C-alpha positions in Angstrom: 93.7 62.9 98.1 92.3 66.9 97.4 92.7 67.5 93.6 92.1 70.6 91.3 91.1 69.2 87.9 90.5 71.9 85.3 88.6 70.7 82.1 88.4 72.5 78.5 88.2 75.9 79.7 87.9 78.7 77.5 87.8 82.6 77.8 87.4 85.2 75.3 87.0 88.6 76.3 84.8 91.4 74.7 87.5 92.7 72.9 87.7 89.6 70.9 91.0 88.4 72.6 90.9 84.5 73.6 93.0 84.6 76.6 92.2 80.7 77.4 91.9 78.2 74.6 90.6 74.7 76.1 92.9 74.7 79.0 93.0 71.3 80.8 94.9 70.6 84.1 95.0 68.2 87.0 97.0 69.6 90.0 97.6 67.8 93.3 99.0 68.7 96.5 102.2 70.6 96.4 103.7 73.6 94.7 102.4 73.9 91.1 104.2 75.8 89.0 102.2 77.8 86.0 105.0 79.0 84.0 104.2 81.7 81.1 105.4 85.0 79.7 103.3 88.2 80.2 99.9 88.4 78.5 100.1 84.7 78.2 96.8 84.0 80.1 98.1 83.0 83.4 96.1 85.6 85.6 92.8 84.8 83.4 93.4 81.3 84.4 94.1 82.3 88.6 91.3 84.7 88.3 89.2 82.2 87.1 89.9 79.6 89.5 89.2 81.9 92.2 86.0 82.7 91.0 86.3 86.4 90.2 85.4 85.8 86.6 83.5 83.9 84.4 84.7 81.1 82.4 82.4 80.9 78.4 82.8 77.2 78.7 84.7 74.1 80.3 84.7 72.9 84.0 86.8 73.4 87.2 86.3 70.8 90.0 88.3 71.2 93.5 87.5 67.9 95.4 83.6 67.7 95.6 83.3 71.2 94.8 82.3 72.2 91.6 83.9 75.6 91.5 82.0 77.3 88.1 78.6 76.4 89.9 79.4 76.8 93.6 81.7 79.6 94.2 80.7 80.2 98.0 81.9 76.7 98.7 85.4 77.2 96.8 86.2 80.7 98.5 85.5 79.2 101.9 88.7 77.2 101.2 90.6 79.3 99.1 93.5 81.4 100.0 94.4 83.9 97.1 97.3 86.2 97.0 96.7 88.8 93.5 99.3 90.6 91.6 98.1 93.5 93.1 97.4 93.5 96.6 96.0 96.7 97.9 95.7 97.9 101.4 93.9 100.3 103.7 96.7 103.0 104.0 96.7 103.9 107.7 95.8 100.7 109.3 98.4 98.7 111.0 99.2 95.0 110.1 97.8 93.5 113.0 94.2 95.5 112.5 94.1 94.9 108.6 94.8 90.9 109.3 92.0 90.9 111.9 89.7 92.6 109.7 90.7 90.0 107.2 89.9 87.2 109.5 86.6 88.4 110.2 85.8 88.7 106.5 86.8 85.0 106.2 84.2 83.9 109.0 86.6 83.6 112.1 84.3 85.3 114.6 85.7 84.4 117.9 87.7 87.5 119.0 90.1 85.9 121.3 90.6 83.1 118.9 90.9 85.3 116.4 94.0 87.6 117.8 96.0 84.3 118.5 95.5 83.3 115.2 96.7 86.9 113.6 99.7 87.0 116.1 100.7 83.4 115.1 100.1 84.3 111.3 102.3 87.6 111.8 104.6 85.4 113.7 104.9 82.6 110.9 105.8 85.3 108.2 108.3 87.0 110.5 106.2 90.3 110.9 105.4 90.0 114.5 108.1 92.9 115.1 106.1 95.0 112.4 102.8 94.1 113.3 101.9 97.9 114.5 103.4 99.5 111.3 100.9 100.1 108.4 101.4 97.8 105.7 101.1 100.4 103.2 104.9 101.3 104.4 106.1 97.7 104.3 108.8 97.0 101.6 107.7 94.4 98.4 109.0 91.6 100.3 106.9 92.5 103.5 103.8 93.4 102.3 103.9 90.1 100.3 104.7 88.4 102.9 101.7 89.7 104.8 99.8 88.5 101.4 100.3 85.1 102.4 99.7 85.7 106.0 96.1 86.7 104.7 95.9 83.8 102.0 96.1 81.5 104.9 93.5 82.6 107.1 90.9 79.9 107.4 93.0 77.2 106.6 92.5 76.9 102.7 92.7 73.8 100.7 93.7 75.6 97.5 96.1 78.7 97.8 97.0 80.9 94.5 99.6 83.3 94.3 100.1 85.4 91.0 103.7 86.7 90.1 104.8 86.4 93.9 108.6 87.7 93.4 108.3 90.3 90.4 110.3 93.0 91.9 111.8 91.4 95.2 115.1 91.5 95.9 117.3 88.4 96.2 116.9 88.1 99.7 113.2 88.5 100.1 112.8 86.3 97.1 114.7 83.6 99.1 112.6 84.3 102.4 109.4 84.1 100.2 110.8 81.0 98.6 110.8 78.9 102.1 107.8 80.6 103.3 106.1 79.0 100.3 107.9 75.5 100.3 106.8 75.2 103.9 103.0 75.9 103.1 102.9 73.7 99.9 103.8 70.7 101.7 99.8 70.3 102.9 97.8 71.8 100.6 97.7 72.8 96.5 99.6 75.9 95.9 99.5 77.3 92.4 102.3 79.5 91.5 101.4 81.8 88.8 104.9 83.4 87.2 106.7 84.3 84.5 110.0 83.8 86.4 111.5 80.4 85.4 113.7 80.5 88.8 110.4 80.7 91.1 109.5 77.3 89.3 112.8 75.9 89.3 113.3 76.3 92.9 109.8 75.6 94.5 107.9 73.1 92.1 107.4 69.5 91.8 104.9 69.8 89.1 104.7 72.2 86.3 102.8 73.7 82.9 103.8 76.0 80.4 101.2 78.3 78.9 101.6 80.5 76.1 98.7 82.5 74.0 96.1 81.0 76.0 97.3 77.3 75.3 99.0 74.7 77.7 101.8 73.8 75.6 103.5 71.2 78.5 102.2 69.9 81.6 104.8 67.7 84.1 107.7 67.7 86.3 110.2 70.1 85.6 112.9 67.6 85.4 110.6 65.6 82.9 110.7 68.7 80.6 114.5 69.0 81.2 115.2 65.5 80.3 113.3 66.0 76.8 115.9 68.2 76.0 119.0 66.2 76.8 121.6 66.6 74.2 119.9 69.0 71.7 121.0 72.1 73.4 124.4 74.0 72.3 126.3 77.0 73.5 128.4 79.9 72.2 129.8 83.2 73.0 129.7 85.7 70.1 130.2 89.5 69.6 126.9 91.5 69.2 127.3 92.5 65.9 127.1 88.6 64.7 124.2 88.3 66.3 121.9 88.8 63.1 124.2 86.1 61.1 123.6 83.3 63.7 120.0 84.0 63.8 120.0 83.1 59.8 121.8 80.3 60.4 120.3 78.1 63.6 117.4 77.9 66.0 118.8 80.3 68.7 115.9 79.7 71.4 117.9 82.3 74.4 120.6 84.7 74.5 122.1 86.9 77.5 125.1 89.2 77.9 128.0 87.5 80.2 130.8 90.1 80.4 130.1 92.2 77.7 129.6 89.3 75.0 126.4 87.7 74.1 126.2 83.7 74.6 123.6 82.3 73.1 121.9 78.8 73.2 120.9 77.0 70.1 118.3 73.8 69.8 119.7 71.4 67.3 119.6 67.7 66.8 123.3 67.2 65.5 126.6 68.7 66.8 127.3 72.0 65.7 130.9 73.3 64.9 132.1 75.7 67.3 129.4 75.0 69.6 129.4 73.2 73.2 127.0 71.0 73.9 125.5 72.0 77.7 122.9 70.4 79.8 119.5 71.9 79.5 117.9 73.6 81.7 114.5 74.7 82.5 115.0 78.1 81.0 116.2 76.4 77.6 112.5 74.3 78.0 110.7 77.4 78.6 111.9 79.2 75.5 112.2 76.4 73.3 108.0 75.8 73.9 107.0 79.3 73.5 109.1 79.5 70.7 107.5 76.0 69.2 110.8 74.1 68.9 110.9 70.6 69.7 107.1 69.8 70.1 107.6 66.2 69.2 109.8 65.9 71.8 108.3 67.8 75.2 
């Protein structure tokens, strides 16, 4: 079975920022969520796996491919949708996808046309094939990005922050497309949006300040906080007082009031116990809470 193995990967930039600190992950076929806040090291890790930048030390193995030593072999089986997907301004979706297919080594003209049409159909862009990709909405552009990532039957697909800025309808369409793809290959979904991982991924890791804080199934992560999360709605002016008293892991406005989630080993008077969710796990790990539990 195809597996991606990342061991002790380290990367420090010339400005002294250490973006990756001995990162080790094992990723199997299916949807894998790499969850972390902006600046956590996600894009550095994805770019390194995609052979777009060098690591200082460590190893990456995809099946029998030594990724850091044989970049060409990795690129032959890689589909990559970066965070910023640039396009030519005056070229149609059909022409651009055809051009990208040529770059992927698909040289048979007739077969390439069949493939391009099939890919545009798969991502529901066939009716827009003659329009410029630069005129597409954010969601349409991301679907086109998936189409180009799927060219050449990749074994590994990396998508970096794919749903940021998408409206709910486009996000759902993108979720459905990714979940379909993830049945047959390794798909790494790098995101800071908890719902992306919750909706799509059977396996995940949380990364922060270049370090992996958790690796495992989302359900395992949530179960680890069972009985430890309490909720209360307070006024905005009370926030500082509660921060001094309790370990607040998250807060959000609900109908003009502030709803807080607190991590506690014991019941708290005035608070209601609630079922933990992946957002609670995310914030707990980022804040360094319950390290022994997760």
